[in-house]
C-alpha positions as CSV (number, residue, x, y, z in Angstrom):
1,M,-19.6,-54.5,16.1
2,A,-21.8,-51.9,16.0
3,S,-21.7,-49.8,18.5
4,V,-18.6,-48.7,20.9
5,T,-17.6,-49.1,25.2
6,R,-14.2,-48.4,27.0
7,E,-14.1,-52.2,26.7
8,D,-13.7,-51.7,22.8
9,V,-10.7,-49.9,23.6
10,H,-9.7,-51.6,25.8
11,K,-9.3,-54.9,23.1
12,A,-8.0,-52.2,20.5
13,A,-5.2,-51.5,22.5
14,D,-4.4,-55.1,23.2
15,R,-4.7,-55.8,19.2
16,I,-2.7,-53.5,18.2
17,K,0.3,-52.7,20.9
18,S,2.6,-53.9,18.3
19,A,1.5,-51.7,15.2
20,V,2.0,-48.6,17.4
21,R,4.4,-46.9,19.0
22,R,4.2,-45.1,21.9
23,T,4.1,-41.6,21.8
24,P,5.8,-39.3,24.3
25,L,3.5,-36.9,26.9
26,T,5.7,-33.8,27.9
27,I,4.4,-31.4,31.0
28,H,5.0,-27.4,30.1
29,D,3.5,-24.6,31.9
30,F,1.3,-22.4,30.5
31,D,0.1,-19.4,32.5
32,S,1.3,-21.3,35.5
33,A,-0.3,-24.5,35.2
34,K,1.2,-27.5,34.6
35,V,-0.1,-28.9,31.3
36,A,0.6,-32.3,29.3
37,I,0.9,-32.3,25.3
38,K,0.7,-35.8,24.0
39,W,2.6,-35.2,20.9
40,E,1.1,-38.2,18.2
41,N,3.0,-36.9,15.7
42,R,5.8,-38.7,16.6
43,Q,3.5,-42.2,15.5
44,T,4.7,-44.5,12.6
45,G,3.1,-42.6,9.2
46,G,2.7,-38.8,11.5
47,A,-0.9,-38.8,13.1
48,F,-2.8,-41.1,14.9
49,K,-4.6,-42.0,12.5
50,L,-2.9,-45.9,12.2
51,R,-3.9,-46.8,15.7
52,G,-7.8,-46.9,13.6
53,A,-6.8,-48.2,10.8
54,S,-4.0,-51.4,12.5
55,N,-7.6,-52.5,14.7
56,R,-10.3,-52.2,11.5
57,L,-7.6,-54.1,9.5
58,L,-6.4,-56.3,12.1
59,A,-10.0,-57.6,12.8
60,L,-10.9,-58.9,9.1
61,S,-10.4,-62.3,8.0
62,A,-8.9,-63.6,6.2
63,E,-11.1,-63.8,2.7
64,E,-11.7,-60.3,3.9
65,R,-7.9,-59.3,3.5
66,A,-7.6,-61.0,0.1
67,K,-10.1,-59.1,-1.0
68,G,-8.4,-55.4,0.1
69,V,-10.0,-51.8,2.1
70,V,-10.5,-48.9,0.3
71,A,-10.7,-45.8,2.5
72,F,-11.1,-42.1,2.0
73,S,-9.3,-39.2,3.6
74,S,-7.3,-36.1,2.9
75,G,-4.2,-38.0,3.9
76,N,-3.2,-38.9,7.1
77,H,-6.0,-42.0,7.7
78,A,-4.6,-42.8,3.7
79,R,-1.3,-43.3,5.0
80,G,-2.4,-44.8,8.3
81,V,-5.2,-47.5,6.0
82,A,-2.0,-47.8,3.6
83,I,0.6,-48.6,6.3
84,A,-1.8,-51.2,8.4
85,A,-2.6,-52.7,4.3
86,R,1.1,-53.2,3.4
87,R,2.3,-55.2,6.2
88,L,-0.8,-57.6,6.2
89,G,0.0,-57.9,2.5
90,M,-3.6,-55.9,1.2
91,H,-4.1,-54.2,-1.4
92,A,-5.0,-50.5,-0.3
93,A,-6.9,-48.2,-2.9
94,I,-7.5,-44.8,-1.5
95,V,-9.9,-41.8,-2.3
96,M,-8.1,-38.2,-1.9
97,P,-8.7,-34.7,-2.7
98,A,-6.6,-33.6,-5.6
99,D,-5.8,-30.9,-4.0
100,A,-4.7,-32.6,-0.8
101,P,-1.3,-31.8,0.5
102,K,1.7,-33.7,-1.4
103,A,3.9,-34.6,1.5
104,K,0.3,-36.5,2.5
105,M,0.1,-37.7,-0.9
106,E,3.4,-38.9,-2.0
107,G,4.1,-40.6,1.6
108,T,0.2,-42.8,1.1
109,R,1.9,-43.2,-2.1
110,G,5.1,-44.4,-0.5
111,E,3.9,-47.5,1.5
112,G,1.7,-49.1,-1.8
113,A,-1.8,-47.6,-1.7
114,E,-3.7,-46.8,-5.4
115,I,-4.8,-43.4,-4.9
116,I,-7.9,-41.8,-6.9
117,T,-8.5,-38.1,-6.6
118,Y,-11.4,-36.2,-6.7
119,D,-12.3,-32.2,-6.2
120,R,-13.4,-31.6,-2.8
121,L,-16.1,-29.2,-3.6
122,T,-18.1,-30.8,-6.4
123,E,-18.3,-34.3,-5.2
124,N,-18.4,-36.8,-3.0
125,R,-15.8,-39.0,-1.5
126,E,-17.9,-41.2,0.6
127,E,-20.3,-42.5,-3.1
128,I,-16.9,-42.9,-4.9
129,A,-14.9,-45.2,-2.5
130,A,-18.7,-46.5,-1.7
131,Q,-19.1,-47.4,-5.4
132,L,-15.5,-48.5,-5.7
133,A,-15.0,-50.9,-2.7
134,Q,-19.3,-52.5,-3.8
135,E,-17.4,-53.0,-7.0
136,R,-14.6,-55.1,-6.0
137,G,-15.6,-56.8,-2.9
138,A,-12.9,-54.9,-0.6
139,T,-13.8,-53.6,2.7
140,L,-14.5,-49.8,3.2
141,V,-12.9,-48.4,5.7
142,P,-14.0,-45.2,6.6
143,S,-12.3,-42.0,8.4
144,F,-14.6,-41.7,11.6
145,D,-17.5,-43.6,11.3
146,D,-16.9,-46.8,12.5
147,P,-16.5,-48.7,15.9
148,W,-13.7,-50.2,14.9
149,I,-11.9,-47.1,14.0
150,V,-13.8,-45.4,17.0
151,A,-12.0,-48.0,19.3
152,G,-8.4,-47.7,17.6
153,Q,-8.5,-43.9,18.4
154,G,-9.2,-44.3,21.5
155,T,-5.8,-46.4,22.6
156,C,-4.2,-43.4,22.2
157,G,-6.4,-41.8,25.8
158,L,-5.6,-44.7,27.8
159,E,-1.8,-44.4,26.4
160,I,-2.5,-40.7,28.2
161,L,-3.9,-42.4,31.0
162,D,-0.9,-44.7,31.6
163,Q,2.4,-41.6,31.1
164,A,0.3,-39.3,33.5
165,R,0.0,-42.2,36.2
166,E,3.7,-43.2,35.5
167,M,4.3,-38.9,35.8
168,H,2.0,-38.6,39.0
169,F,0.1,-36.4,36.8
170,Q,-3.7,-35.9,37.4
171,V,-5.3,-35.7,34.0
172,K,-8.5,-33.2,34.2
173,R,-9.3,-32.8,31.0
174,I,-8.4,-33.0,27.2
175,I,-8.1,-30.3,24.7
176,I,-8.4,-32.8,21.0
177,C,-8.5,-31.7,17.5
178,C,-12.1,-32.9,15.5
179,G,-12.9,-33.8,12.2
180,G,-14.9,-36.5,12.2
181,G,-14.4,-36.9,15.6
182,G,-13.2,-40.5,15.5
183,L,-10.0,-40.1,17.6
184,S,-12.1,-37.2,19.9
185,S,-15.2,-40.2,20.6
186,G,-12.9,-42.4,21.0
187,I,-10.6,-40.8,23.8
188,A,-13.7,-39.6,26.2
189,L,-14.8,-42.8,26.0
190,A,-11.3,-44.1,27.5
191,C,-10.5,-41.2,29.6
192,P,-14.9,-41.1,31.3
193,D,-13.4,-39.0,34.3
194,A,-11.5,-36.0,31.7
195,E,-13.6,-33.4,30.6
196,I,-13.4,-33.5,27.0
197,I,-13.2,-30.3,24.7
198,I,-13.0,-30.4,21.0
199,V,-11.7,-28.0,18.6
200,E,-12.3,-27.1,15.0
201,P,-11.1,-24.4,12.2
202,E,-13.4,-21.1,12.3
203,G,-15.9,-22.0,10.2
204,W,-15.7,-26.4,9.7
205,D,-18.1,-26.1,12.9
206,D,-19.8,-28.8,12.0
207,M,-19.1,-31.1,15.3
208,A,-20.2,-27.9,17.3
209,L,-23.5,-27.4,15.2
210,S,-23.9,-31.4,15.9
211,L,-23.8,-30.7,19.6
212,A,-25.6,-27.8,20.4
213,S,-29.1,-29.8,18.1
214,G,-28.2,-33.2,18.4
215,T,-27.7,-34.6,15.2
216,P,-25.0,-34.6,12.7
217,Q,-25.4,-31.2,11.0
218,R,-22.9,-29.5,8.1
219,V,-21.5,-26.9,7.6
220,R,-22.9,-23.4,6.6
221,A,-22.8,-22.7,3.0
222,D,-19.5,-21.2,1.7
223,P,-17.2,-22.9,4.5
224,P,-14.1,-20.6,4.4
225,P,-10.4,-21.7,2.9
226,T,-8.6,-23.6,6.0
227,L,-4.7,-25.0,6.4
228,C,-6.4,-27.4,8.6
229,D,-7.1,-29.6,5.4
230,A,-7.0,-33.1,7.9
231,I,-9.6,-32.1,9.9
232,Q,-11.5,-30.6,6.9
233,T,-15.0,-32.6,7.3
234,F,-18.6,-31.3,6.5
235,K,-20.3,-33.1,8.1
236,P,-19.6,-35.7,11.6
237,A,-21.5,-39.0,11.9
238,R,-24.5,-40.0,14.2
239,L,-21.7,-42.6,16.2
240,T,-19.6,-39.8,17.1
241,V,-21.9,-37.3,17.9
242,D,-23.7,-39.4,20.5
243,I,-20.7,-40.5,21.8
244,L,-19.4,-36.4,22.9
245,R,-22.8,-35.9,23.6
246,E,-23.1,-38.2,26.3
247,R,-19.3,-36.5,27.1
248,G,-21.2,-33.1,27.8
249,A,-18.0,-32.2,25.5
250,K,-17.7,-28.6,25.0
251,A,-16.3,-27.2,21.4
252,V,-13.9,-24.0,20.3
253,Q,-13.0,-22.9,17.3
254,V,-9.6,-21.3,16.3
255,S,-8.3,-19.4,13.4
256,D,-5.5,-20.0,11.2
257,E,-3.5,-17.6,12.5
258,A,-3.7,-19.2,15.4
259,V,-2.5,-22.1,13.6
260,K,0.2,-20.6,12.6
261,D,1.7,-19.5,15.9
262,A,1.0,-23.0,17.3
263,I,3.6,-24.5,14.1
264,R,5.8,-21.8,15.5
265,W,5.7,-22.9,19.4
266,A,6.1,-26.5,18.4
267,H,9.3,-25.9,16.3
268,A,10.7,-23.7,19.0
269,T,10.8,-27.1,21.2
270,G,11.7,-28.8,18.3
271,E,9.1,-30.9,16.4
272,V,7.3,-30.3,13.7
273,T,3.3,-30.5,13.5
274,E,0.9,-29.6,11.0
275,P,-1.8,-27.3,10.9
276,G,-4.8,-29.9,11.7
277,G,-2.7,-31.2,14.0
278,S,-2.0,-27.8,16.3
279,V,-5.3,-27.0,16.8
280,A,-5.9,-27.8,20.4
281,L,-2.2,-26.3,20.8
282,A,-3.9,-23.3,19.2
283,A,-6.3,-23.5,21.7
284,V,-4.6,-22.7,24.6
285,L,-2.2,-20.8,23.4
286,S,-5.1,-17.6,21.7
287,G,-6.6,-18.4,24.5
288,S,-9.4,-19.7,23.6
289,V,-9.4,-22.2,25.7
290,E,-7.8,-20.9,29.3
291,P,-5.1,-23.5,30.7
292,K,-5.9,-25.6,33.9
293,E,-3.9,-27.3,36.2
294,G,-4.3,-31.1,34.6
295,D,-4.9,-30.3,31.4
296,V,-4.2,-32.7,28.6
297,L,-3.7,-31.1,24.6
298,L,-3.0,-33.7,22.0
299,V,-0.6,-32.9,18.7
300,S,-3.0,-35.7,16.5
301,G,-0.3,-35.2,13.5
302,G,2.9,-33.5,12.4
303,N,2.5,-34.2,8.0
304,I,2.7,-30.8,7.0
305,D,5.1,-30.0,3.0
306,P,7.9,-28.7,3.9
307,A,7.8,-25.4,2.0
308,L,4.6,-24.6,4.3
309,H,6.4,-25.2,7.3
310,A,9.4,-23.6,6.3
311,E,7.2,-20.4,5.5
312,I,5.0,-20.6,8.7
313,V,8.2,-20.9,10.5
314,G,10.1,-18.1,9.0
315,S,13.3,-20.5,8.1
């Protein structure tokens, strides 16, 4: 599959229907506007990533499965690939940054994956993973630059439309966290009538720069520290940039303080969310995006170290 279409998203939904959960969609009032929240922190593995990973691995041949897979990720994609591989009896090797959150590292290792660490600032994870895959004859499973991954993540968008229809809620705009753009581009394909807004951490606006220029751009030199490890990407893919540009996606950024407020808000509703997975909620709560009737916010993950979560929520 060299490109990806809405039909591919529908095929992915059929392929992975028994591999993923149908996560909750709830309605909330934000400044008198009824806004829906999609809670992918409730997905198996604690994040939406199992969707794309399952779609990619289930599409492999028996011969490819026997040789295993190699992925690179700061945590959520790692765990998604590890879960999908374990279910299929496959070996998974994951290249993870040495400073990845402990909860994500342990969660991935707990699924039986082999972990290879690297220095996020001085080493290239794509090069390490590609070399490892070549040496082993394994299939490389990128976190976003892959049509199968994009199609799998897009199933979240189909699910939103189904749930909204059941609730008589009209989806007008979807606000989505964005690292490399796999989730946001997949949802953009799945929901062609909805406006798309992507949200990035301050200083990590590679997708915003890419949408403005028309080609994938790297983050500016010396980007600041961020709590949002899950979406701390240096450069998106041509595949995801092209899809989002074609759909006219807009981009905003949020601060770590806004993200902390979002985590506290979610905690008050009984939900545990991680920083990168909370940026869409942060955008609305902080006023970076004015809430409107028909908005859907994606909370994409909940894999946060308990100590950090306790520090943020004050318990």
